[in-house]
Structures are given as C-alpha cells and as structure tokens.
C-alpha positions as CSV (number, residue, x, y, z in Angstrom):
1,M,54.7,-13.5,51.0
2,K,51.3,-12.7,52.7
3,T,50.9,-9.6,50.4
4,K,51.6,-11.7,47.3
5,T,49.1,-14.3,48.4
6,I,46.4,-11.7,48.9
7,F,47.2,-10.1,45.5
8,L,46.9,-13.5,43.6
9,T,43.7,-14.3,45.5
10,A,42.2,-10.9,44.5
11,L,43.3,-11.3,40.9
12,A,41.7,-14.8,40.7
13,F,38.5,-13.4,42.2
14,Y,38.2,-10.4,40.0
15,G,39.1,-12.5,36.9
16,S,36.3,-14.9,37.7
17,L,33.8,-11.9,37.7
18,S,34.3,-11.6,33.9
19,A,34.2,-15.3,33.2
20,Q,31.3,-17.2,31.7
21,V,29.1,-19.0,34.2
22,G,27.4,-22.3,33.4
23,I,24.6,-24.0,35.2
24,N,24.3,-27.7,34.4
25,T,27.0,-27.2,31.8
26,T,30.8,-27.2,32.0
27,T,31.2,-25.4,28.7
28,P,29.2,-22.1,28.9
29,T,29.1,-20.1,25.7
30,Q,27.6,-16.9,27.1
31,T,28.0,-14.8,30.3
32,L,25.3,-16.9,31.9
33,D,24.5,-20.3,30.2
34,V,21.7,-22.3,31.7
35,N,21.1,-25.9,30.6
36,G,17.6,-26.3,31.7
37,Q,14.5,-24.2,32.6
38,V,14.8,-20.9,34.4
39,R,12.4,-19.7,37.2
40,V,12.2,-16.0,38.1
41,R,9.9,-15.7,41.1
42,G,9.4,-12.0,40.6
43,L,7.9,-12.7,37.1
44,A,5.1,-15.0,38.3
45,N,2.7,-14.7,35.4
46,P,-0.8,-16.2,35.9
47,D,-2.2,-14.0,33.1
48,K,0.5,-15.3,30.7
49,K,1.7,-11.8,29.8
50,I,4.8,-11.2,27.6
51,V,8.2,-10.9,29.3
52,S,10.0,-7.7,28.1
53,A,12.9,-5.5,29.2
54,D,12.6,-1.8,30.2
55,A,15.1,0.9,29.2
56,Q,17.5,-0.2,32.0
57,G,17.4,-3.9,30.9
58,V,15.1,-4.9,33.8
59,L,12.7,-7.8,32.9
60,I,9.1,-6.8,33.2
61,L,5.6,-8.2,32.2
62,M,3.5,-6.5,29.5
63,S,0.1,-7.3,28.1
64,P,-0.2,-8.0,24.4
65,E,-2.5,-5.0,24.1
66,E,0.2,-2.8,25.5
67,I,2.7,-3.9,22.9
68,F,0.5,-4.0,19.9
69,S,-1.5,-0.8,20.6
70,P,-1.9,1.5,17.6
71,K,1.1,3.4,16.6
72,A,0.8,6.5,14.3
73,I,3.1,6.9,11.3
74,L,2.8,10.2,9.5
75,N,4.4,10.4,6.0
76,T,4.2,14.1,5.3
77,S,5.7,16.8,3.1
78,T,4.6,19.6,0.8
79,S,6.3,18.1,-2.2
80,P,4.7,16.1,-5.0
81,T,7.8,13.9,-5.3
82,E,7.9,10.4,-3.9
83,Q,8.5,10.1,-0.2
84,R,8.7,6.9,1.9
85,S,8.1,6.2,5.5
86,T,8.5,2.8,7.3
87,I,5.4,1.4,8.8
88,Y,6.8,-2.0,10.0
89,E,10.2,-3.6,9.7
90,G,11.0,-6.9,11.3
91,K,10.5,-10.7,11.5
92,C,7.5,-12.2,9.6
93,F,8.0,-15.8,8.7
94,Q,10.4,-18.8,9.2
95,P,12.0,-19.6,5.8
96,S,12.4,-23.3,6.8
97,D,8.6,-23.6,7.3
98,N,6.5,-23.2,4.2
99,A,3.4,-22.7,6.3
100,S,4.9,-19.8,8.2
101,S,3.3,-16.4,7.6
102,C,2.4,-13.1,9.2
103,T,-0.4,-10.5,9.0
104,V,0.2,-6.7,9.5
105,I,-3.0,-4.7,10.1
106,V,-3.1,-0.9,9.4
107,N,-5.7,1.8,9.3
108,H,-4.9,4.7,7.1
109,Y,-6.1,7.7,5.1
110,S,-4.6,10.8,3.5
111,S,-4.9,14.5,3.1
112,C,-6.1,13.9,-0.5
113,A,-9.7,14.8,-1.4
114,G,-11.7,11.6,-1.7
115,F,-9.3,9.6,0.5
116,T,-10.3,11.1,3.8
117,N,-12.3,8.1,5.0
118,A,-10.1,5.7,6.9
119,V,-9.3,2.4,5.2
120,D,-8.5,-0.8,7.1
121,T,-5.9,-2.9,5.3
122,Q,-4.6,-6.3,6.2
123,I,-1.2,-7.2,4.6
124,V,-0.9,-10.9,4.6
125,V,2.6,-12.3,3.8
126,G,2.5,-16.0,3.0
127,Q,3.0,-18.6,0.2
128,G,0.5,-19.5,-2.5
129,I,0.1,-23.0,-3.9
130,N,0.9,-24.6,-7.2
131,T,-2.4,-25.2,-9.0
132,G,-0.9,-28.1,-10.8
133,N,0.1,-30.2,-7.8
134,G,-1.4,-28.4,-4.8
135,Q,2.1,-27.8,-3.2
136,F,3.5,-24.6,-1.8
137,L,5.1,-22.4,-4.4
138,G,8.3,-21.9,-2.3
139,T,8.3,-18.1,-2.2
140,W,6.5,-15.6,0.0
141,S,4.4,-12.6,-1.3
142,A,2.1,-10.0,0.1
143,R,-1.7,-9.9,-0.3
144,F,-3.8,-7.0,0.6
145,I,-7.3,-7.3,2.1
146,D,-9.1,-3.9,2.3
147,N,-12.2,-2.7,4.1
148,K,-12.8,0.8,2.9
149,G,-13.7,2.2,6.2
150,F,-16.4,4.4,7.7
151,A,-17.9,7.8,7.2
152,G,-18.7,8.9,10.7
153,T,-20.1,5.7,12.2
154,A,-21.7,4.4,9.1
155,P,-19.8,1.9,6.8
156,V,-19.0,3.3,3.3
157,A,-20.7,0.9,0.9
158,N,-17.9,-0.6,-1.3
159,Q,-16.8,2.8,-2.6
160,I,-16.6,1.7,-6.2
161,P,-15.3,4.1,-8.9
162,P,-15.6,7.0,-9.2
163,D,-15.7,7.0,-5.4
164,Y,-12.3,7.1,-3.7
165,P,-9.9,5.7,-2.6
166,R,-9.6,3.5,-5.6
167,I,-7.5,0.5,-4.7
168,S,-5.4,-1.3,-7.4
169,Y,-2.5,-3.6,-7.4
170,P,-0.1,-2.5,-10.1
171,S,2.7,-4.9,-9.2
172,A,3.6,-7.7,-6.8
173,N,3.7,-6.8,-3.1
174,M,2.2,-3.4,-3.6
175,A,-1.3,-1.8,-3.1
176,N,-2.0,1.6,-4.7
177,Y,-4.7,4.0,-3.3
178,L,-5.8,6.8,-5.6
179,G,-7.5,10.0,-4.5
180,S,-8.3,13.3,-6.1
181,G,-7.8,17.0,-5.7
182,S,-4.0,17.0,-5.2
183,F,-1.4,19.2,-6.7
184,S,-1.7,17.6,-10.1
185,G,-5.4,16.6,-9.9
186,Q,-4.8,13.1,-8.4
187,C,-2.8,11.7,-5.6
188,N,-1.3,8.3,-5.0
189,T,-0.4,6.3,-2.0
190,D,1.2,2.9,-2.1
191,L,1.7,0.3,0.6
192,V,4.8,-1.4,-0.4
193,T,6.0,-4.7,1.1
194,T,9.7,-5.7,0.7
195,I,10.3,-9.4,1.5
196,N,13.6,-11.0,2.3
197,Q,13.1,-14.7,1.3
198,T,16.3,-15.8,3.0
199,T,15.8,-14.3,6.5
200,G,12.0,-14.1,6.8
201,D,12.1,-10.3,7.5
202,I,9.8,-7.8,5.8
203,K,9.6,-4.1,5.4
204,I,6.3,-2.3,4.9
205,E,6.4,1.3,3.7
206,S,4.0,4.2,2.9
207,V,5.0,5.7,-0.4
208,K,3.2,8.9,-1.2
209,R,3.1,11.2,-4.2
210,S,1.3,14.5,-4.9
211,M,-0.3,14.8,-1.5
212,F,0.5,16.6,1.8
213,A,0.3,13.6,4.1
214,H,-0.5,9.9,4.5
215,L,-1.4,9.0,8.1
216,V,-1.1,5.3,9.0
217,Y,-2.0,3.6,12.3
218,L,-0.1,0.3,12.8
219,I,-2.8,-1.8,14.6
220,S,-1.1,-5.2,15.0
221,V,1.5,-7.6,13.8
222,A,0.6,-11.3,14.1
223,R,3.1,-14.1,13.2
224,S,2.6,-17.8,12.8
225,K,3.2,-19.9,15.9
226,S,6.3,-21.5,14.3
227,L,8.2,-18.4,15.2
C-alpha cells in the first residue's frame, strides 16, 4: 500500500511538471500564462534597451544599434540571367491601421561600370491618399527615395544622365538602377518590394541582370509605433 501511494504521488508530481501554469488566471492557455505585468530583476533596463533571446533561449538586453547594424547582402554570379537575393523579409505595417508604415534603408552599388558609387536608398512602404476626398487609398505601396552617394568623400552632384546609375521606376514597387559596361553593354539592378496587403509583411529583393555582383548593406528597418 505504501509503495502504491508513493507511485501515485510521483505520477501526480511529474504529471504536473508538464501542465500549464497560470498566475492570476485559473485557465492558462500556455506553459506559463501571466495575467498581469512581469518583473525580471536580472533585466533591469535603465537605458531602455531591447529584450532579446540568445541562441540558448536566455533573455538578454541589446542596444538598437546592435540589432540594426549594417548587414551585407551580396547578390553575385557570372551569368547575365536574372538572379534574386533577399535583402529584408518580415513585418512592415499593421493592416488594420491605415497610418501604419515602415521604412527600409539600404546602401548599395554594383560591379557595373558607372554604378560603383554607393547609392543610399530609402524604401518607404505606406499608403497614399485619394486626391478627390483626402482619405487613405486602402492599399500599401513602395516609394523609393534616392541619394546617389559619394565619390570618395565628396557628394556626387545629382548624377543626371548620361551619368550613372540612372534610376527609373518601370513598375509599381520597383526601382531600377542602370549602369554600363556589362556583358551586353548595360547592366540593370532592381530593388523589388513585394507587399502582402493581408498580413502586413513585405519582401525586398535585389534583382540583378548582366552584371557580376550587386552589393547591398541593410542599414535599418523602422516601423510605425502601432506595431
């Protein structure tokens, strides 16, 4: 009888280890469900850094500069055929909030003659307005703001044609950068933004043709506060 009692007690104890635990709630829906604020003394944060998790799942503090430091994306091959490389993929806006938006900032250049001066590009994803009534249009699109970079430490003055890169916008959510001296005499790079209107996620890609490489530095991703 004593052995049976010990067995049942152990079974109940180990069974409770896999149960969901609730604090200030009798109906927890996760392994730990806290109805209220949580205080972690080891994460005292006077500098208001960002709480993150390391590779082992341990919570740590990181500065925004550490998270959004430049990341290099190299879209390279020796073929003139189209090749894509993802620059950023993730959350951008809140579909239920028309004023929600995001800005992705990149610095980029290519192996193409005439496109070797770095270009700063801001990709702003947001809504426009109806010019008839001044209301939001209801769909998000990408806009591209370009600063055509520097030669050494001196700004390159506007770089109007025939100087390169020549920036054009052949279709919605795409910016095209044209250089010269590639396999076929000209080279093209597109920054293409794919927008999911339902989820608020976006995907920004480098699309290159007729060049060896397009090097992109992802500088930052800024989202509206509603997220």
